[in-house]
C-alpha distance (Angstrom), angle and dihedral (degrees) to the residues before:
residue distance angle dihedral
M1 . . .
T2 3.80 . .
H3 3.81 96.0 .
T4 3.80 90.8 63.8
I5 3.85 92.3 58.0
P6 3.85 120.6 85.4
A7 3.78 113.5 -107.9
P8 3.83 94.7 -119.5
T9 3.80 89.9 55.6
L10 3.78 92.1 48.5
N11 3.80 89.7 50.5
R12 3.81 90.6 53.3
L13 3.83 96.5 50.4
P14 3.85 94.2 78.6
I15 3.83 88.7 51.5
Y16 3.78 90.3 53.5
Y17 3.78 89.5 45.4
R18 3.82 93.3 54.7
R19 3.81 91.7 50.0
L20 3.77 91.4 48.2
L21 3.80 91.0 52.0
D22 3.83 89.2 50.7
A23 3.77 90.3 49.6
V24 3.79 91.5 52.1
A25 3.81 90.4 48.9
E26 3.80 90.0 50.8
G27 3.77 90.4 51.9
A28 3.79 96.8 -111.6
A29 3.82 114.4 149.4
Y30 3.80 95.8 -161.9
V31 3.79 138.1 28.9
S32 3.80 122.3 -159.6
S33 3.79 124.0 -131.1
A34 3.83 87.6 -119.9
E35 3.79 90.7 59.5
L36 3.77 93.4 46.1
G37 3.80 89.4 46.9
R38 3.79 92.8 53.1
N39 3.80 90.1 56.0
A40 3.78 92.0 48.8
G41 3.82 96.8 39.7
V42 3.80 94.8 -118.5
P43 3.83 134.8 109.7
P44 3.83 121.7 -97.1
A45 3.81 90.7 -106.2
Q46 3.79 90.3 60.8
V47 3.80 91.1 50.6
R48 3.80 90.3 53.5
K49 3.79 90.8 47.6
D50 3.79 91.4 49.4
F51 3.81 91.9 53.4
S52 3.77 91.3 45.8
Y53 3.82 87.9 71.3
L54 3.81 86.2 61.5
S55 3.82 92.9 43.8
Q56 3.80 89.6 -116.4
K57 3.80 119.5 144.3
G58 3.78 130.5 -176.6
R59 3.77 128.4 -141.3
P60 3.85 112.0 -96.3
G61 3.81 110.0 -107.0
V62 3.81 91.5 5.4
G63 3.79 109.3 58.7
Y64 3.78 134.6 -145.3
E65 3.78 124.7 -25.3
A66 3.81 100.0 -109.3
R67 3.80 101.1 -150.4
A68 3.79 96.1 42.8
L69 3.78 94.8 46.2
A70 3.81 91.9 46.6
G71 3.79 88.7 52.8
H72 3.80 91.5 49.5
L73 3.81 91.4 50.8
E74 3.81 90.3 48.9
E75 3.81 89.1 57.0
F76 3.79 94.8 41.8
L77 3.80 94.8 48.0
G78 3.77 92.4 44.1
L79 3.81 94.6 -118.2
V80 3.80 95.7 136.1
D81 3.78 97.4 72.6
T82 3.86 120.9 57.8
K83 3.78 112.9 -116.2
E84 3.81 116.9 -157.0
A85 3.78 121.6 -140.8
V86 3.75 138.1 -176.0
L87 3.82 123.2 -140.4
A88 3.79 124.3 -149.4
G89 3.82 116.5 -162.1
A90 3.83 113.4 47.7
G91 3.78 96.7 -162.6
N92 3.83 124.7 120.2
L93 3.79 95.2 -66.1
G94 3.80 93.8 44.3
R95 3.76 92.7 49.8
A96 3.78 91.6 47.2
L97 3.83 90.9 53.7
A98 3.78 91.2 46.5
L99 3.82 89.5 53.2
Y100 3.79 96.2 43.9
P101 3.82 106.5 122.4
G102 3.82 96.7 -157.4
F103 3.85 98.2 70.5
P104 3.84 98.3 79.1
A105 3.79 90.6 60.1
Y106 3.79 87.1 60.8
G107 3.81 94.7 46.0
L108 3.79 97.8 -102.8
Q109 3.78 122.8 132.1
I110 3.80 121.4 178.2
V111 3.79 101.4 -150.2
V112 3.83 102.2 -179.6
L113 3.81 140.9 7.7
F114 3.79 126.9 -142.7
D115 3.77 133.1 -161.0
N116 3.82 138.4 163.5
D117 3.82 94.1 -141.4
P118 3.84 108.9 104.9
D119 3.80 88.9 -152.0
K120 3.81 91.2 60.0
V121 3.83 98.0 39.9
G122 3.81 110.1 99.0
Q123 3.79 94.9 23.1
E124 3.80 117.8 121.4
V125 3.82 128.1 -126.0
D126 3.79 110.3 -166.7
G127 3.79 91.6 -30.7
R128 3.83 95.4 -42.5
T129 3.77 116.7 115.4
I130 3.79 117.0 -136.8
M131 3.79 108.3 -122.8
P132 3.84 130.9 -161.8
V133 3.79 115.2 -92.4
D134 3.80 92.5 -121.9
K135 3.82 87.9 68.1
M136 3.80 93.2 54.6
G137 3.81 101.0 88.2
D138 3.81 94.0 51.4
L139 3.79 93.3 48.6
I140 3.80 93.0 47.6
Q141 3.79 90.5 52.6
R142 3.80 95.4 44.3
M143 3.83 93.5 48.4
R144 3.84 93.7 37.1
I145 3.79 92.5 -130.5
H146 3.79 117.3 176.0
I147 3.84 103.1 -176.9
G148 3.78 123.6 76.2
I149 3.83 127.6 -176.2
I150 3.80 118.9 -159.4
T151 3.79 120.4 -159.6
T152 3.78 97.5 154.2
P153 3.82 126.8 124.5
E154 3.79 111.3 -79.8
T155 3.84 91.7 -107.1
A156 3.80 90.7 63.8
A157 3.82 100.0 37.4
Q158 3.80 99.5 90.1
E159 3.78 93.8 46.7
V160 3.76 90.9 49.7
A161 3.82 91.3 47.0
D162 3.81 90.5 51.0
A163 3.83 91.0 52.4
M164 3.80 90.9 47.7
V165 3.79 93.4 50.7
E166 3.74 93.4 45.7
A167 3.83 89.2 53.5
G168 3.82 92.5 51.3
I169 3.82 106.6 -89.8
K170 3.82 110.1 154.0
V171 3.82 101.4 177.4
I172 3.81 124.6 45.8
W173 3.82 125.8 -169.5
N174 3.76 101.6 -159.8
F175 3.82 120.9 -162.4
A176 3.79 94.6 165.0
P177 3.84 114.8 105.6
Q178 3.80 90.1 -120.1
S179 3.81 131.3 101.3
L180 3.78 108.9 -124.2
V181 3.80 126.3 -141.7
V182 3.80 109.5 -144.0
P183 3.80 137.6 156.0
R184 3.80 116.8 -81.7
D185 3.79 92.5 -107.8
V186 3.78 92.4 60.0
F187 3.83 117.8 86.2
V188 3.80 118.3 -145.4
K189 3.82 124.7 -165.8
N190 3.80 110.4 -166.8
E191 3.79 123.2 -154.1
D192 3.81 107.2 -171.9
L193 3.80 103.5 -172.9
A194 3.78 93.5 178.2
K195 3.78 90.5 56.1
E196 3.76 91.8 49.7
L197 3.80 90.8 49.4
A198 3.82 90.0 52.4
V199 3.82 89.5 52.8
L200 3.80 90.8 50.7
S201 3.79 90.1 47.5
H202 3.79 89.8 53.2
H203 3.79 91.6 53.3
V204 3.82 91.2 48.7
N205 3.79 89.7 52.8
R206 3.84 91.3 49.6
L207 3.82 87.7 57.4
N208 3.84 89.5 56.0
I209 3.77 91.2 -130.8
V210 3.82 109.5 179.8
P211 3.83 116.8 -157.5
E212 3.80 113.0 -114.4
G213 3.77 111.3 -90.6
D214 3.83 95.1 26.1
S215 3.78 121.0 110.1
A216 3.76 122.1 -131.8
């Protein structure tokens, strides 16, 4: 079960999965632990250890059977069955996520968007009508949806999260720069884009990059 696997290992499994899919598309029957490790930035021994949690072993000197291992990862990661999600916050980021074509391959389908801006409500995003936030709880319950995505401003994030949890959401993908307080049985994955930008900015400064036209 996933809770027995270390978080770093779980985070690497999708990287292995993508490489395995590429190998299958390229017609390769096997992929070595060294190749998988290069994609994930870890040594071959770590790859073998990661797959040992799934009771998957490669053939010595040959590697892992690409198609079979990709299928096993699909089952393990829950990518086979489509999982419906709602998204609250239909601004630029929310719309971009709703339009992202890569989610269906990983079993995620954003079925409806919500917003509290009257100018946005009623608009369509790839055939999905933006609905008012006050309708969110009822729809979540009726459709028995368990995944919520938050792309609202930070001032609204906690209130939206509370409404999602009350309606039955068990997994929240949070893009708002706000720490959420949720019950212990609700999983939150935070994506703090501002924090990541600050880290990138720090690395740029370390390189002493001077904008063109500026003097040192």
